[in-house]
PDB file of N, CA, C and O in Angstrom:
ATOM      1  N   MET A   1     -16.733   3.915  -2.273  1.00  0.00           N
ATOM      2  CA  MET A   1     -16.129   5.284  -1.767  1.00  0.00           C
ATOM      3  C   MET A   1     -16.127   6.172  -2.297  1.00  0.00           C
ATOM      4  O   MET A   1     -15.508   6.080  -3.357  1.00  0.00           O
ATOM      5  N   ASN A   2     -16.842   7.780  -1.960  1.00  0.00           N
ATOM      6  CA  ASN A   2     -16.951   8.692  -2.907  1.00  0.00           C
ATOM      7  C   ASN A   2     -15.998   9.608  -2.137  1.00  0.00           C
ATOM      8  O   ASN A   2     -15.363  10.254  -2.970  1.00  0.00           O
ATOM      9  N   GLU A   3     -15.692   9.881  -1.085  1.00  0.00           N
ATOM     10  CA  GLU A   3     -14.808  10.807  -0.595  1.00  0.00           C
ATOM     11  C   GLU A   3     -13.797  10.713   0.012  1.00  0.00           C
ATOM     12  O   GLU A   3     -14.037  10.071   1.035  1.00  0.00           O
ATOM     13  N   LEU A   4     -12.801  10.990  -0.038  1.00  0.00           N
ATOM     14  CA  LEU A   4     -11.279  10.552   0.163  1.00  0.00           C
ATOM     15  C   LEU A   4     -11.276  11.795   1.725  1.00  0.00           C
ATOM     16  O   LEU A   4     -11.754  12.925   1.622  1.00  0.00           O
ATOM     17  N   THR A   5     -10.626  11.244   3.095  1.00  0.00           N
ATOM     18  CA  THR A   5     -10.366  12.358   3.979  1.00  0.00           C
ATOM     19  C   THR A   5      -9.046  12.116   4.019  1.00  0.00           C
ATOM     20  O   THR A   5      -8.570  11.006   3.784  1.00  0.00           O
ATOM     21  N   GLU A   6      -8.182  13.426   4.403  1.00  0.00           N
ATOM     22  CA  GLU A   6      -6.575  13.241   4.769  1.00  0.00           C
ATOM     23  C   GLU A   6      -6.728  12.720   5.759  1.00  0.00           C
ATOM     24  O   GLU A   6      -7.679  13.022   6.479  1.00  0.00           O
ATOM     25  N   GLY A   7      -5.467  11.392   6.234  1.00  0.00           N
ATOM     26  CA  GLY A   7      -5.195  11.360   7.006  1.00  0.00           C
ATOM     27  C   GLY A   7      -6.184   9.716   7.511  1.00  0.00           C
ATOM     28  O   GLY A   7      -5.917   8.935   8.424  1.00  0.00           O
ATOM     29  N   ILE A   8      -6.978   9.682   6.814  1.00  0.00           N
ATOM     30  CA  ILE A   8      -7.741   8.729   6.659  1.00  0.00           C
ATOM     31  C   ILE A   8      -7.752   7.863   5.427  1.00  0.00           C
ATOM     32  O   ILE A   8      -7.675   6.635   5.412  1.00  0.00           O
ATOM     33  N   HIS A   9      -7.824   8.408   4.735  1.00  0.00           N
ATOM     34  CA  HIS A   9      -7.653   7.526   3.115  1.00  0.00           C
ATOM     35  C   HIS A   9      -6.406   7.893   2.622  1.00  0.00           C
ATOM     36  O   HIS A   9      -6.165   7.333   1.553  1.00  0.00           O
ATOM     37  N   TYR A  10      -5.372   8.765   3.086  1.00  0.00           N
ATOM     38  CA  TYR A  10      -4.775   9.096   2.778  1.00  0.00           C
ATOM     39  C   TYR A  10      -3.815  10.219   3.382  1.00  0.00           C
ATOM     40  O   TYR A  10      -4.190  10.676   4.462  1.00  0.00           O
ATOM     41  N   TYR A  11      -2.491  10.794   2.784  1.00  0.00           N
ATOM     42  CA  TYR A  11      -1.669  11.411   3.599  1.00  0.00           C
ATOM     43  C   TYR A  11      -0.549  11.807   2.459  1.00  0.00           C
ATOM     44  O   TYR A  11      -0.181  11.015   1.592  1.00  0.00           O
ATOM     45  N   ILE A  12      -0.135  12.958   2.575  1.00  0.00           N
ATOM     46  CA  ILE A  12       1.002  13.215   1.960  1.00  0.00           C
ATOM     47  C   ILE A  12       2.799  13.689   2.029  1.00  0.00           C
ATOM     48  O   ILE A  12       3.337  14.741   2.376  1.00  0.00           O
ATOM     49  N   ASN A  13       3.188  12.781   1.681  1.00  0.00           N
ATOM     50  CA  ASN A  13       4.562  12.086   2.173  1.00  0.00           C
ATOM     51  C   ASN A  13       5.385  13.744   1.925  1.00  0.00           C
ATOM     52  O   ASN A  13       5.159  14.768   1.280  1.00  0.00           O
ATOM     53  N   ASP A  14       6.498  13.198   2.936  1.00  0.00           N
ATOM     54  CA  ASP A  14       7.687  14.920   2.469  1.00  0.00           C
ATOM     55  C   ASP A  14       8.122  15.191   0.994  1.00  0.00           C
ATOM     56  O   ASP A  14       9.040  15.956   0.695  1.00  0.00           O
ATOM     57  N   ASP A  15       7.478  14.588   0.233  1.00  0.00           N
ATOM     58  CA  ASP A  15       8.025  14.397  -1.321  1.00  0.00           C
ATOM     59  C   ASP A  15       6.855  15.218  -2.031  1.00  0.00           C
ATOM     60  O   ASP A  15       6.787  15.433  -3.242  1.00  0.00           O
ATOM     61  N   GLY A  16       6.061  15.585  -1.179  1.00  0.00           N
ATOM     62  CA  GLY A  16       4.677  15.737  -1.626  1.00  0.00           C
ATOM     63  C   GLY A  16       3.713  14.995  -2.656  1.00  0.00           C
ATOM     64  O   GLY A  16       3.018  15.547  -3.508  1.00  0.00           O
ATOM     65  N   TYR A  17       3.827  13.473  -2.374  1.00  0.00           N
ATOM     66  CA  TYR A  17       3.437  12.630  -3.085  1.00  0.00           C
ATOM     67  C   TYR A  17       2.052  12.292  -2.093  1.00  0.00           C
ATOM     68  O   TYR A  17       2.229  12.225  -0.877  1.00  0.00           O
ATOM     69  N   VAL A  18       0.775  12.100  -2.626  1.00  0.00           N
ATOM     70  CA  VAL A  18      -0.369  11.582  -1.970  1.00  0.00           C
ATOM     71  C   VAL A  18       0.147   9.818  -1.687  1.00  0.00           C
ATOM     72  O   VAL A  18       0.912   9.110  -2.342  1.00  0.00           O
ATOM     73  N   VAL A  19      -0.140   9.715  -1.234  1.00  0.00           N
ATOM     74  CA  VAL A  19       0.038   7.804  -0.285  1.00  0.00           C
ATOM     75  C   VAL A  19      -0.985   7.238   0.295  1.00  0.00           C
ATOM     76  O   VAL A  19      -1.214   7.421   1.490  1.00  0.00           O
ATOM     77  N   LEU A  20      -1.862   6.344  -0.606  1.00  0.00           N
ATOM     78  CA  LEU A  20      -3.262   5.726  -0.252  1.00  0.00           C
ATOM     79  C   LEU A  20      -3.172   5.201   1.199  1.00  0.00           C
ATOM     80  O   LEU A  20      -1.960   5.067   1.371  1.00  0.00           O
ATOM     81  N   THR A  21      -3.914   4.768   2.533  1.00  0.00           N
ATOM     82  CA  THR A  21      -3.303   4.114   3.780  1.00  0.00           C
ATOM     83  C   THR A  21      -3.940   2.845   3.316  1.00  0.00           C
ATOM     84  O   THR A  21      -4.308   2.584   2.171  1.00  0.00           O
ATOM     85  N   LYS A  22      -4.021   1.997   4.527  1.00  0.00           N
ATOM     86  CA  LYS A  22      -4.149   0.643   4.404  1.00  0.00           C
ATOM     87  C   LYS A  22      -5.995   0.902   4.354  1.00  0.00           C
ATOM     88  O   LYS A  22      -6.785   0.390   3.561  1.00  0.00           O
ATOM     89  N   GLN A  23      -6.208   1.593   5.166  1.00  0.00           N
ATOM     90  CA  GLN A  23      -7.571   1.910   5.707  1.00  0.00           C
ATOM     91  C   GLN A  23      -8.274   2.172   4.102  1.00  0.00           C
ATOM     92  O   GLN A  23      -9.310   1.538   3.901  1.00  0.00           O
ATOM     93  N   TYR A  24      -7.916   2.806   3.289  1.00  0.00           N
ATOM     94  CA  TYR A  24      -7.807   3.017   1.969  1.00  0.00           C
ATOM     95  C   TYR A  24      -8.230   1.984   1.416  1.00  0.00           C
ATOM     96  O   TYR A  24      -9.378   1.730   1.051  1.00  0.00           O
ATOM     97  N   HIS A  25      -6.873   1.085   1.312  1.00  0.00           N
ATOM     98  CA  HIS A  25      -6.907  -0.190   0.270  1.00  0.00           C
ATOM     99  C   HIS A  25      -8.330  -0.966   0.698  1.00  0.00           C
ATOM    100  O   HIS A  25      -9.126  -1.369  -0.151  1.00  0.00           O
ATOM    101  N   LEU A  26      -8.568  -1.141   2.401  1.00  0.00           N
ATOM    102  CA  LEU A  26      -9.237  -2.219   2.971  1.00  0.00           C
ATOM    103  C   LEU A  26     -10.585  -1.411   2.214  1.00  0.00           C
ATOM    104  O   LEU A  26     -11.283  -2.060   1.435  1.00  0.00           O
ATOM    105  N   GLU A  27     -10.791  -0.452   2.400  1.00  0.00           N
ATOM    106  CA  GLU A  27     -12.414  -0.082   1.610  1.00  0.00           C
ATOM    107  C   GLU A  27     -12.631  -0.473   0.124  1.00  0.00           C
ATOM    108  O   GLU A  27     -13.733  -0.584  -0.413  1.00  0.00           O
ATOM    109  N   ARG A  28     -11.517  -0.649  -0.418  1.00  0.00           N
ATOM    110  CA  ARG A  28     -11.715  -0.888  -1.558  1.00  0.00           C
ATOM    111  C   ARG A  28     -11.993  -2.005  -1.705  1.00  0.00           C
ATOM    112  O   ARG A  28     -13.124  -2.266  -2.113  1.00  0.00           O
ATOM    113  N   GLY A  29     -11.059  -3.061  -1.424  1.00  0.00           N
ATOM    114  CA  GLY A  29     -11.643  -4.104  -1.501  1.00  0.00           C
ATOM    115  C   GLY A  29     -10.605  -4.948  -2.048  1.00  0.00           C
ATOM    116  O   GLY A  29     -10.486  -6.131  -1.727  1.00  0.00           O
ATOM    117  N   TYR A  30      -9.853  -4.351  -2.872  1.00  0.00           N
ATOM    118  CA  TYR A  30      -8.258  -5.487  -3.529  1.00  0.00           C
ATOM    119  C   TYR A  30      -7.653  -4.847  -3.903  1.00  0.00           C
ATOM    120  O   TYR A  30      -8.056  -3.706  -4.126  1.00  0.00           O
ATOM    121  N   CYS A  31      -6.081  -5.295  -4.238  1.00  0.00           N
ATOM    122  CA  CYS A  31      -4.962  -4.877  -4.831  1.00  0.00           C
ATOM    123  C   CYS A  31      -4.906  -5.093  -6.201  1.00  0.00           C
ATOM    124  O   CYS A  31      -4.963  -6.208  -6.718  1.00  0.00           O
ATOM    125  N   CYS A  32      -4.768  -3.784  -6.939  1.00  0.00           N
ATOM    126  CA  CYS A  32      -4.895  -2.817  -7.787  1.00  0.00           C
ATOM    127  C   CYS A  32      -3.822  -3.261  -8.652  1.00  0.00           C
ATOM    128  O   CYS A  32      -3.801  -3.029  -9.861  1.00  0.00           O
ATOM    129  N   GLY A  33      -2.880  -3.940  -7.983  1.00  0.00           N
ATOM    130  CA  GLY A  33      -1.458  -4.834  -8.790  1.00  0.00           C
ATOM    131  C   GLY A  33      -0.498  -3.344  -8.957  1.00  0.00           C
ATOM    132  O   GLY A  33       0.391  -3.633  -9.757  1.00  0.00           O
ATOM    133  N   ASN A  34      -0.325  -1.815  -8.498  1.00  0.00           N
ATOM    134  CA  ASN A  34       0.694  -1.469  -8.261  1.00  0.00           C
ATOM    135  C   ASN A  34       1.826  -1.268  -7.532  1.00  0.00           C
ATOM    136  O   ASN A  34       2.735  -0.515  -7.880  1.00  0.00           O
ATOM    137  N   GLY A  35       1.802  -1.983  -6.426  1.00  0.00           N
ATOM    138  CA  GLY A  35       2.432  -2.012  -5.135  1.00  0.00           C
ATOM    139  C   GLY A  35       2.222  -1.324  -4.828  1.00  0.00           C
ATOM    140  O   GLY A  35       3.044  -0.458  -5.125  1.00  0.00           O
ATOM    141  N   CYS A  36       1.266  -0.898  -4.118  1.00  0.00           N
ATOM    142  CA  CYS A  36       0.977   0.643  -3.229  1.00  0.00           C
ATOM    143  C   CYS A  36       2.065  -0.041  -1.632  1.00  0.00           C
ATOM    144  O   CYS A  36       2.153  -1.111  -1.028  1.00  0.00           O
ATOM    145  N   LEU A  37       2.460   0.819  -1.571  1.00  0.00           N
ATOM    146  CA  LEU A  37       2.801   1.108   0.114  1.00  0.00           C
ATOM    147  C   LEU A  37       2.260   0.210   1.197  1.00  0.00           C
ATOM    148  O   LEU A  37       2.845  -0.579   1.938  1.00  0.00           O
ATOM    149  N   HIS A  38       0.839   0.578   1.081  1.00  0.00           N
ATOM    150  CA  HIS A  38       0.609   0.397   2.495  1.00  0.00           C
ATOM    151  C   HIS A  38      -0.833  -1.102   2.064  1.00  0.00           C
ATOM    152  O   HIS A  38      -1.699  -1.224   2.930  1.00  0.00           O
ATOM    153  N   CYS A  39      -0.916  -1.862   1.065  1.00  0.00           N
ATOM    154  CA  CYS A  39      -1.644  -2.779   0.101  1.00  0.00           C
ATOM    155  C   CYS A  39      -1.671  -3.401   1.618  1.00  0.00           C
ATOM    156  O   CYS A  39      -0.627  -3.319   2.265  1.00  0.00           O
ATOM    157  N   PRO A  40      -2.647  -3.927   2.126  1.00  0.00           N
ATOM    158  CA  PRO A  40      -2.864  -5.087   2.849  1.00  0.00           C
ATOM    159  C   PRO A  40      -2.994  -6.420   2.409  1.00  0.00           C
ATOM    160  O   PRO A  40      -2.806  -7.229   3.318  1.00  0.00           O
ATOM    161  N   PHE A  41      -3.268  -6.938   1.255  1.00  0.00           N
ATOM    162  CA  PHE A  41      -3.116  -7.824   0.339  1.00  0.00           C
ATOM    163  C   PHE A  41      -2.236  -8.678  -0.343  1.00  0.00           C
ATOM    164  O   PHE A  41      -2.426  -9.395  -1.326  1.00  0.00           O
ATOM    165  N   GLN A  42      -1.000  -8.431   0.510  1.00  0.00           N
ATOM    166  CA  GLN A  42       0.285  -8.837   0.394  1.00  0.00           C
ATOM    167  C   GLN A  42       0.277  -9.237  -1.394  1.00  0.00           C
ATOM    168  O   GLN A  42       0.434 -10.293  -2.007  1.00  0.00           O
ATOM    169  N   TYR A  43       0.042  -7.972  -1.771  1.00  0.00           N
ATOM    170  CA  TYR A  43       0.932  -7.566  -3.654  1.00  0.00           C
ATOM    171  C   TYR A  43      -0.171  -8.456  -4.284  1.00  0.00           C
ATOM    172  O   TYR A  43      -0.230  -7.954  -5.407  1.00  0.00           O
ATOM    173  N   GLU A  44      -1.259  -9.655  -4.270  1.00  0.00           N
ATOM    174  CA  GLU A  44      -1.708 -10.660  -4.921  1.00  0.00           C
ATOM    175  C   GLU A  44      -1.758 -10.421  -6.062  1.00  0.00           C
ATOM    176  O   GLU A  44      -1.701 -11.360  -6.856  1.00  0.00           O
ATOM    177  N   SER A  45      -1.908  -8.806  -6.622  1.00  0.00           N
ATOM    178  CA  SER A  45      -2.222  -8.384  -8.191  1.00  0.00           C
ATOM    179  C   SER A  45      -1.000  -8.376  -8.973  1.00  0.00           C
ATOM    180  O   SER A  45      -0.721  -8.715 -10.123  1.00  0.00           O
ATOM    181  N   VAL A  46      -0.454  -7.959  -8.144  1.00  0.00           N
ATOM    182  CA  VAL A  46       1.505  -7.387  -8.795  1.00  0.00           C
ATOM    183  C   VAL A  46       2.066  -8.470  -8.826  1.00  0.00           C
ATOM    184  O   VAL A  46       2.382  -9.322  -7.995  1.00  0.00           O
ATOM    185  N   PRO A  47       2.222  -8.237 -10.695  1.00  0.00           N
ATOM    186  CA  PRO A  47       3.394  -9.649 -11.290  1.00  0.00           C
ATOM    187  C   PRO A  47       4.763  -9.653 -10.529  1.00  0.00           C
ATOM    188  O   PRO A  47       5.325  -8.734  -9.933  1.00  0.00           O
ATOM    189  N   GLU A  48       5.189 -11.144 -10.750  1.00  0.00           N
ATOM    190  CA  GLU A  48       6.615 -11.409 -10.628  1.00  0.00           C
ATOM    191  C   GLU A  48       7.353 -10.727 -11.443  1.00  0.00           C
ATOM    192  O   GLU A  48       6.842 -10.160 -12.409  1.00  0.00           O
ATOM    193  N   PRO A  49       8.568 -10.675 -11.208  1.00  0.00           N
ATOM    194  CA  PRO A  49       9.523 -10.930  -9.824  1.00  0.00           C
ATOM    195  C   PRO A  49       9.192  -9.385  -8.431  1.00  0.00           C
ATOM    196  O   PRO A  49       9.549  -9.484  -7.257  1.00  0.00           O
ATOM    197  N   ARG A  50       8.481  -8.157  -9.012  1.00  0.00           N
ATOM    198  CA  ARG A  50       8.197  -7.125  -8.432  1.00  0.00           C
ATOM    199  C   ARG A  50       7.573  -7.659  -7.153  1.00  0.00           C
ATOM    200  O   ARG A  50       8.175  -7.554  -6.084  1.00  0.00           O
ATOM    201  N   ARG A  51       6.094  -8.366  -7.266  1.00  0.00           N
ATOM    202  CA  ARG A  51       5.721  -8.632  -5.678  1.00  0.00           C
ATOM    203  C   ARG A  51       6.870  -9.437  -4.673  1.00  0.00           C
ATOM    204  O   ARG A  51       7.072  -8.971  -3.552  1.00  0.00           O
ATOM    205  N   SER A  52       7.532 -10.535  -5.081  1.00  0.00           N
ATOM    206  CA  SER A  52       8.687 -10.903  -4.174  1.00  0.00           C
ATOM    207  C   SER A  52       9.494 -10.385  -3.444  1.00  0.00           C
ATOM    208  O   SER A  52       9.944 -10.933  -2.438  1.00  0.00           O
ATOM    209  N   GLU A  53       9.885  -8.925  -3.957  1.00  0.00           N
ATOM    210  CA  GLU A  53      10.869  -8.084  -4.133  1.00  0.00           C
ATOM    211  C   GLU A  53       9.920  -7.436  -3.177  1.00  0.00           C
ATOM    212  O   GLU A  53      10.405  -7.284  -2.056  1.00  0.00           O
ATOM    213  N   LEU A  54       8.560  -6.971  -3.347  1.00  0.00           N
ATOM    214  CA  LEU A  54       7.639  -6.165  -2.088  1.00  0.00           C
ATOM    215  C   LEU A  54       7.817  -6.730  -0.817  1.00  0.00           C
ATOM    216  O   LEU A  54       8.311  -6.176   0.165  1.00  0.00           O
ATOM    217  N   LEU A  55       7.311  -8.052  -0.918  1.00  0.00           N
ATOM    218  CA  LEU A  55       6.999  -9.004   0.079  1.00  0.00           C
ATOM    219  C   LEU A  55       8.651  -9.011   1.025  1.00  0.00           C
ATOM    220  O   LEU A  55       8.870  -8.617   2.171  1.00  0.00           O
ATOM    221  N   ARG A  56       9.282  -9.415   0.349  1.00  0.00           N
ATOM    222  CA  ARG A  56      10.787  -9.608   0.740  1.00  0.00           C
ATOM    223  C   ARG A  56      10.992  -7.547   1.939  1.00  0.00           C
ATOM    224  O   ARG A  56      11.476  -7.339   3.052  1.00  0.00           O
ATOM    225  N   GLN A  57      10.382  -6.630   0.970  1.00  0.00           N
ATOM    226  CA  GLN A  57      11.134  -5.624   2.075  1.00  0.00           C
ATOM    227  C   GLN A  57       9.984  -5.144   2.533  1.00  0.00           C
ATOM    228  O   GLN A  57      10.318  -4.090   3.073  1.00  0.00           O
ATOM    229  N   LYS A  58       8.735  -5.276   2.663  1.00  0.00           N
ATOM    230  CA  LYS A  58       7.934  -5.194   3.972  1.00  0.00           C
ATOM    231  C   LYS A  58       8.480  -6.407   4.739  1.00  0.00           C
ATOM    232  O   LYS A  58       8.661  -6.055   5.904  1.00  0.00           O
ATOM    233  N   ASN A  59       8.739  -7.404   4.598  1.00  0.00           N
ATOM    234  CA  ASN A  59       8.941  -8.499   5.990  1.00  0.00           C
ATOM    235  C   ASN A  59      10.505  -7.913   6.624  1.00  0.00           C
ATOM    236  O   ASN A  59      10.751  -8.168   7.803  1.00  0.00           O
ATOM    237  N   ASN A  60      11.437  -7.201   5.872  1.00  0.00           N
ATOM    238  CA  ASN A  60      12.774  -6.731   6.506  1.00  0.00           C
ATOM    239  C   ASN A  60      12.371  -5.302   6.777  1.00  0.00           C
ATOM    240  O   ASN A  60      13.181  -4.376   6.750  1.00  0.00           O
ATOM    241  N   GLU A  61      11.205  -5.175   7.014  1.00  0.00           N
ATOM    242  CA  GLU A  61      10.733  -3.622   7.596  1.00  0.00           C
ATOM    243  C   GLU A  61      10.013  -4.091   8.435  1.00  0.00           C
ATOM    244  O   GLU A  61       9.766  -3.247   9.296  1.00  0.00           O
ATOM    245  N   ASP A  62       9.350  -5.434   8.691  1.00  0.00           N
ATOM    246  CA  ASP A  62       8.580  -5.765  10.093  1.00  0.00           C
ATOM    247  C   ASP A  62       9.417  -6.258  10.754  1.00  0.00           C
ATOM    248  O   ASP A  62       9.090  -6.116  11.932  1.00  0.00           O
ATOM    249  N   ALA A  63      10.375  -6.793  10.661  1.00  0.00           N
ATOM    250  CA  ALA A  63      11.536  -7.897  10.998  1.00  0.00           C
ATOM    251  C   ALA A  63      11.987  -6.290  12.008  1.00  0.00           C
ATOM    252  O   ALA A  63      12.014  -6.468  13.225  1.00  0.00           O
ATOM    253  N   GLY A  64      12.321  -4.796  11.487  1.00  0.00           N
ATOM    254  CA  GLY A  64      13.101  -4.010  11.956  1.00  0.00           C
ATOM    255  C   GLY A  64      12.274  -3.324  13.385  1.00  0.00           C
ATOM    256  O   GLY A  64      12.798  -2.714  14.317  1.00  0.00           O
ATOM    257  N   LYS A  65      10.853  -3.654  13.184  1.00  0.00           N
ATOM    258  CA  LYS A  65       9.819  -2.627  14.560  1.00  0.00           C
ATOM    259  C   LYS A  65      10.505  -3.743  15.554  1.00  0.00           C
ATOM    260  O   LYS A  65      10.274  -3.719  16.763  1.00  0.00           O
TER     261      LYS A  65
END
């Protein structure tokens, strides 16, 4: 992946931070272990206890939809 396209690979949030999208992560193909907001890999490379916290957070957000 060479070029990143805003709106496809990333967006800029209200605080001015670049947020990588699920599409970006899928194209990269693995979890980097940083606990990214849109990680489609169930945070598999994030060390405990942070991984469990992120999964719990994600499940709570999904339940609220």
